[in-house]
N, C-alpha and C positions, 0 to 999 in steps of 0.2 A: 728768596725772602722767607724767613722763618715765621711760623705762626705763634701767636700768643704774646701777651703783654709781659713785661718783666714781673709784674705782680703775680700773674697766673703761673709763670715759670717758677718763681720762688715758692708759691703755694704748693705746686706739684712736687717740688723737691722736699717738702715737709711730710709727704705721705709715707707712712710706715708700711712697706709691702708685706710685712709679717702679720699684720692685723687685718681682720675683715674690713672691707671698704665701706660698707653701708650701701643701701639701695641707691641713693641719689648719686653718689660718686661712681658706683659701679655702672649705672646706666649711662652716665656721662662718658666714662672711659670706654664703654662698649661701643659707643658710636664712632670712636676714632682709633680703635685697635682691633686686632683679631683675638677673640677669646677662645680658649681651648676648653671645650666642655667634655667631661668624662661621663659617658652615658652607660648606665648599668641596666641591662635588659635581662630579666629573669623569665625564662620560658619553661613550660613543662607540658608533658603529654598527659591527657586524661582519657579514660575509656569513652569511646563514642557509643551512642545508643544503637547497637547492632551494626555499626559501621567502623570505619578506621578510627584510630585515636585522634582526638582533637588537641590542638596546641593552644595553651593559655599563656597570657602575658601578665606579669604583675605590674600594676599601675598605682600611682599615688595621686591624690587630688591636691592641687595648689590651693592656698588660702583664698578666700573671696576678696581679701584686701591686698593681694599680691599685685605688684605693679606690672608684672609680665604674666599674661595668661591667667587672670584671676578665675578660680573655680574650675580650671580645666585639668583633665587627667593627663599624666605623662609618665614615662619611665623615669625612675630616679636618676638624678644626675647632678653634677656640680662642676663649676668652673675650676680649673687647675690654678691655684694661687701661686704667686711668685715664691720660689724657694721650696715648693711643696713637691713631695714624691707622690707617685700614683697610689701607693699603699695608704698614704695619708688621706687622700680623697675617698678611697673605698672604706676606710675606717669611719670617716665623717658620715658617709652615706649610710653605713650600717646603723649608726647611732641615730641620725636625724631623720632619715627617709624610710628606712626599712623597719627599724625597731627590732631588728634581728641581725645576728652575725652572718657574714658571707663565707661560705665554704671555699669558694673559688671564683676567679674571674679570668677571662681570657679574651685577648684582642680579637675583634672580628673585622672591622673596617673603619676607615675615616670617611666622614660625610661632611662635605663643605657646604655651608649656608652663607654665601656672601650677601644675601639680601634679606636676612632675618630681620624682623621688625625692630629689634633692639640694637642691631649692629651685625658685624661679620663674626660668625661662629664657625669653628671647626669642631665637629663632634667626633670623639674617639669612642667608637662603640665597642662595648664588651658584653659577652654572654656571662652571666653570673648565676651562681647557685646559692640559694639561701641555706643556712644551717637548719632552720626549722621551716615547716610547711607554711606557716602563717606569720606575717609581720604585723606590727601594730597599726601601721598607717594605711596600708594599701589593700587592694583587692585583686583577685585573679579574674581576667576576662578572656573569652575566646578571641583569638587574633582576627577571626572573620566577623566579629560582632563587638567592636569596641564602642565605648560610650560616644555619643554624638559630639560631646564637648572634650574630645581628646586633642591635644596640641597637634596641629596639622603636620608639622615636620616629623613628629613621631609616628603618626598614622601612615604617612606616605613614604618615609625614608628610613627612619631609625628602626622601627619594628620590622619592616620587610627585609632589610639587610641582615638583621639578627636571626629572623626565621629561616632565611636561606642557609645560613651557617649551621643553625641548630638541626635542620632537616638533613643537611649533608653529613653532619656528625653522627646522626642516628639512622642512617640508611645502610642496610646490609647490601654489600656488593657481592654478587655471586660470580664465580669464575667460569 
């Protein structure tokens, strides 16, 4: 037996997948589909005070009136829209979340969140490099001292997997 009334099915057929859904429709669809989230993690080394270099992560703060994680800090990211290429997502993130261009991005890992509060999300984590040291919207934080109001999945899953790849890329291996 299929779900949905004929009216609901007709209404869903009228959605233009090439336009943003809007918050209410996105939230409703996220409960019944798997959303692919492109996560852009920017990391950098800074000199430690007499010790090893420290790793910082670039985070942006969500609006206080956001329906998901209001006021919380997170790595920039966006859901992949139907018909969209990955380059399109990163161009949108550079404009809307970073306020600066991105020099590069490279895939790190997939992180599955089947029990995320909004629905089932698959995060495709990328290490990114900003064209400029400072973006308009965000701030740099030490990875071992994130704000208390950082999105939990970013604190415990997204940032650690990116840090692991970042450290592996920057570790000298001696023969």
